[in-house]
C-alpha positions as CSV (number, residue, x, y, z in Angstrom):
1,M,-10.8,-5.4,-1.5
2,Y,-8.2,-4.8,-4.2
3,D,-5.3,-6.6,-5.9
4,I,-3.1,-3.9,-7.5
5,I,-0.9,-5.1,-10.3
6,G,2.5,-3.6,-11.1
7,D,3.8,-2.6,-14.6
8,I,2.9,-5.5,-16.9
9,H,4.6,-4.3,-20.1
10,G,3.1,-6.9,-22.3
11,C,3.9,-9.8,-20.0
12,F,0.6,-11.5,-20.4
13,E,1.6,-15.0,-19.3
14,E,2.9,-13.6,-16.0
15,F,-0.2,-11.6,-15.5
16,E,-2.4,-14.7,-16.0
17,D,-0.1,-16.7,-13.6
18,L,-0.3,-14.0,-11.0
19,T,-4.1,-13.6,-11.1
20,K,-4.6,-17.3,-10.9
21,Y,-2.3,-17.5,-7.9
22,L,-4.4,-14.7,-6.3
23,G,-7.5,-16.9,-6.8
24,Y,-9.0,-15.4,-9.9
25,N,-10.9,-17.7,-12.2
26,W,-10.4,-17.4,-16.0
27,S,-13.2,-19.7,-17.1
28,E,-15.0,-16.7,-18.8
29,G,-11.8,-15.8,-20.7
30,Y,-10.9,-13.1,-18.2
31,P,-10.0,-12.9,-14.5
32,V,-13.0,-12.9,-12.0
33,H,-12.5,-13.3,-8.3
34,P,-15.1,-15.6,-6.6
35,K,-15.2,-13.3,-3.5
36,G,-15.6,-10.1,-5.5
37,R,-12.1,-8.7,-5.2
38,K,-11.2,-6.2,-7.8
39,L,-8.0,-5.8,-9.8
40,A,-6.3,-2.4,-10.2
41,F,-3.5,-1.4,-12.5
42,V,-0.7,1.1,-12.0
43,G,-0.3,1.6,-15.8
44,D,2.3,0.7,-18.4
45,L,0.2,-2.3,-19.7
46,T,2.2,-2.4,-23.0
47,D,5.6,-2.1,-24.6
48,R,8.8,-4.2,-24.4
49,G,7.0,-7.5,-23.6
50,P,5.7,-10.1,-26.1
51,Y,1.9,-9.8,-25.7
52,S,0.9,-6.1,-25.3
53,L,-2.3,-6.5,-27.4
54,K,-3.5,-9.4,-25.3
55,V,-3.0,-7.4,-22.2
56,I,-5.0,-4.5,-23.7
57,D,-7.8,-6.8,-24.7
58,I,-8.2,-8.4,-21.3
59,V,-7.7,-5.2,-19.2
60,S,-10.2,-3.2,-21.3
61,E,-12.7,-6.0,-21.0
62,I,-12.6,-6.3,-17.2
63,V,-12.5,-2.5,-16.7
64,K,-15.6,-2.2,-18.9
65,R,-17.3,-4.9,-16.9
66,G,-16.6,-3.1,-13.7
67,L,-14.3,-5.8,-12.4
68,A,-11.1,-3.7,-12.4
69,H,-9.7,-0.2,-12.1
70,Y,-7.0,1.3,-14.4
71,T,-4.9,4.4,-14.4
72,P,-2.4,5.1,-17.2
73,G,1.4,5.2,-17.1
74,N,3.8,7.0,-19.4
75,H,3.9,4.2,-21.9
76,C,0.1,4.2,-22.0
77,D,0.2,7.9,-22.7
78,K,2.6,7.4,-25.5
79,L,0.6,4.6,-27.1
80,Y,-2.5,6.8,-26.9
81,R,-0.7,9.6,-28.8
82,Y,0.5,7.1,-31.3
83,F,-3.1,6.0,-31.9
84,L,-4.1,9.6,-32.3
85,G,-1.6,9.9,-35.1
86,R,0.7,12.2,-33.3
87,K,4.4,12.2,-34.1
88,V,5.9,9.9,-31.5
89,Q,9.0,7.8,-31.9
90,A,8.5,4.1,-31.8
91,T,11.4,3.6,-29.4
92,H,11.9,2.7,-25.7
93,G,9.6,-0.2,-26.0
94,L,6.8,1.2,-28.2
95,E,8.4,-0.5,-31.2
96,T,7.3,-4.0,-29.8
97,T,3.7,-2.9,-29.6
98,V,3.8,-1.3,-33.0
99,A,5.2,-4.5,-34.4
100,E,2.2,-6.4,-33.1
101,L,-0.1,-3.8,-34.5
102,K,1.4,-4.0,-38.0
103,V,0.5,-7.6,-38.5
104,L,-3.1,-7.1,-37.8
105,S,-5.8,-6.9,-40.4
106,K,-7.5,-3.5,-40.8
107,E,-10.6,-4.8,-38.8
108,E,-8.4,-6.2,-36.0
109,Y,-6.4,-2.9,-35.8
110,T,-9.6,-0.9,-35.7
111,L,-11.0,-3.1,-32.9
112,I,-7.9,-3.0,-30.6
113,R,-7.5,0.7,-31.2
114,S,-11.1,1.3,-30.2
115,K,-10.7,-0.8,-27.1
116,Y,-7.6,1.0,-26.0
117,M,-8.9,4.5,-26.7
118,E,-12.0,3.8,-24.7
119,L,-9.9,2.4,-21.8
120,Y,-7.5,5.3,-21.8
121,E,-10.0,8.1,-22.3
122,S,-12.2,6.8,-19.4
123,A,-9.3,6.5,-17.0
124,P,-8.5,9.0,-14.3
125,L,-5.0,10.4,-14.0
126,Y,-4.6,8.5,-10.7
127,L,-7.0,6.4,-8.7
128,T,-8.4,7.3,-5.2
129,L,-10.1,4.3,-3.6
130,A,-11.2,3.1,-0.2
131,D,-12.5,6.5,0.9
132,K,-9.2,8.1,-0.3
133,K,-7.2,5.9,2.0
134,L,-5.7,4.2,-1.1
135,V,-4.2,6.1,-4.0
136,I,-2.8,4.4,-7.1
137,A,-0.6,6.6,-9.3
138,H,1.8,5.3,-12.0
139,A,5.0,7.0,-10.8
140,G,3.7,8.1,-7.5
141,I,2.2,11.3,-6.3
142,R,3.0,13.9,-3.6
143,S,0.3,14.3,-0.9
144,D,-0.3,17.9,-1.7
145,Y,-1.0,17.0,-5.4
146,I,-3.8,14.6,-4.5
147,G,-7.0,16.2,-5.8
148,R,-5.2,18.0,-8.6
149,T,-4.9,17.1,-12.3
150,D,-3.0,20.0,-13.7
151,K,0.0,19.7,-16.1
152,K,2.5,19.7,-13.2
153,V,0.7,16.9,-11.4
154,K,0.3,14.9,-14.7
155,T,4.1,15.1,-15.3
156,F,4.8,13.8,-11.8
157,V,2.3,11.0,-12.0
158,L,3.5,9.8,-15.4
159,Y,7.2,10.3,-15.1
160,G,8.1,10.8,-11.4
161,D,9.8,13.6,-9.7
162,I,12.1,14.4,-12.6
163,T,15.0,16.9,-12.4
164,G,15.3,17.7,-16.1
165,E,18.6,15.9,-16.3
166,Q,19.4,12.6,-18.0
167,N,21.2,9.4,-16.9
168,P,23.9,8.0,-19.2
169,D,21.3,5.6,-20.8
170,G,19.1,8.6,-21.7
171,S,16.5,8.0,-19.0
172,P,15.4,11.0,-16.9
173,V,17.0,11.5,-13.5
174,R,14.3,11.2,-10.9
175,R,14.3,12.3,-7.2
176,D,13.4,9.8,-4.6
177,W,10.1,11.4,-3.6
178,A,9.0,8.4,-1.5
179,K,11.9,8.8,0.9
180,N,10.7,12.3,1.8
181,H,7.0,11.4,1.9
182,T,5.5,12.4,5.3
183,D,1.8,12.8,5.0
184,K,0.4,9.2,5.4
185,K,-3.4,9.9,5.3
186,S,-3.4,8.0,2.0
187,F,-1.4,4.8,1.3
188,I,0.2,5.3,-2.2
189,V,0.8,2.4,-4.5
190,Y,2.9,3.0,-7.6
191,G,5.4,1.6,-10.1
192,H,7.4,3.0,-13.0
193,T,10.9,2.5,-11.5
194,P,11.9,-1.2,-11.5
195,V,13.1,-2.5,-8.2
196,K,14.2,-6.1,-7.4
197,E,11.8,-6.3,-4.5
198,P,8.6,-4.3,-3.6
199,R,9.8,-1.1,-1.9
200,L,7.7,-0.2,1.2
201,I,8.6,3.1,2.7
202,N,6.8,6.0,4.5
203,G,3.3,4.8,3.6
204,T,4.1,4.1,0.0
205,I,5.0,1.0,-2.0
206,N,6.7,0.6,-5.4
207,I,5.4,-2.6,-7.0
208,D,7.2,-2.4,-10.3
209,T,9.5,-5.4,-9.8
210,G,10.7,-5.4,-13.4
211,C,8.8,-8.3,-14.9
212,V,9.7,-7.3,-18.4
213,F,13.4,-7.2,-17.4
214,G,13.4,-10.7,-15.9
215,G,12.4,-9.8,-12.4
216,K,8.9,-10.5,-11.1
217,L,5.3,-9.4,-11.5
218,T,3.9,-8.2,-8.2
219,A,0.5,-7.6,-6.8
220,F,-0.3,-5.6,-3.7
221,R,-3.3,-6.8,-1.8
222,Y,-5.4,-4.1,0.0
223,P,-6.4,-3.8,2.8
224,E,-4.2,-6.7,3.8
225,K,-1.1,-4.7,2.6
226,E,0.5,-7.9,1.4
227,A,2.8,-8.1,-1.7
228,I,2.6,-11.3,-3.8
229,S,4.8,-12.0,-6.8
230,V,5.3,-14.5,-9.6
231,P,8.6,-15.0,-11.5
232,S,9.1,-13.5,-14.9
233,K,9.6,-15.6,-18.0
234,Q,11.7,-12.8,-19.6
235,P,15.5,-12.6,-19.8
236,F,17.1,-10.9,-16.8
237,V,18.6,-7.5,-17.4
238,P,20.2,-6.4,-14.1
239,E,21.1,-2.9,-15.1
240,K,17.4,-2.0,-15.5
241,F,16.8,-2.2,-11.7
242,R,17.3,0.8,-9.5
243,E,18.9,0.5,-6.1
244,F,17.7,2.8,-3.3
245,E,19.1,3.8,0.1
246,D,16.2,3.9,2.5
């Protein structure tokens, strides 16, 4: 039994609210479900929101304890490259996480970096659970890609079905892969593209309901196939939400 959490983006308070609403107990300092349900994360734990480091701290703890599953998103990948010392621009949200890191002591920085590196490096590119009936991939995954981890699949999983073109705001143009999804052997849960309401279509569901942009933080309960959301505490930015024609 799983409770899959959409893109948190540093919205720690909403994450705590959602898990408590789902019945998780925080008496140990991290969420534990009394009936043994496990959390799972679609990636993009950090950036843009106010408490990215607290999210890293808690998620790394529960994954290490075997209480949760995690697979990275594009923002997770970028933060990993930042921690490696690669040349990445602190833009598109990373600047908020970097600002949090810069006020840490050397010891605190070393500790949070170590936790994050272990979390990221032990994570699969996407999760296959419930005897492969459930697949969790940050931006989604085509059925014929399941089982593969090559560069083409990694690009799709992290960024979506990109065309190579850009929208006016600089974001990549993405095809609506879910609309054409036909093989429903695996139920696919993903995020990455903010939508105002969870988008259920063709055996897939997008649960990035734009918490960091003032929408909601959503969990998808499996096998119940039920979406549950809590309201965001962040300012509402309507232009960040994508509209689809199903």
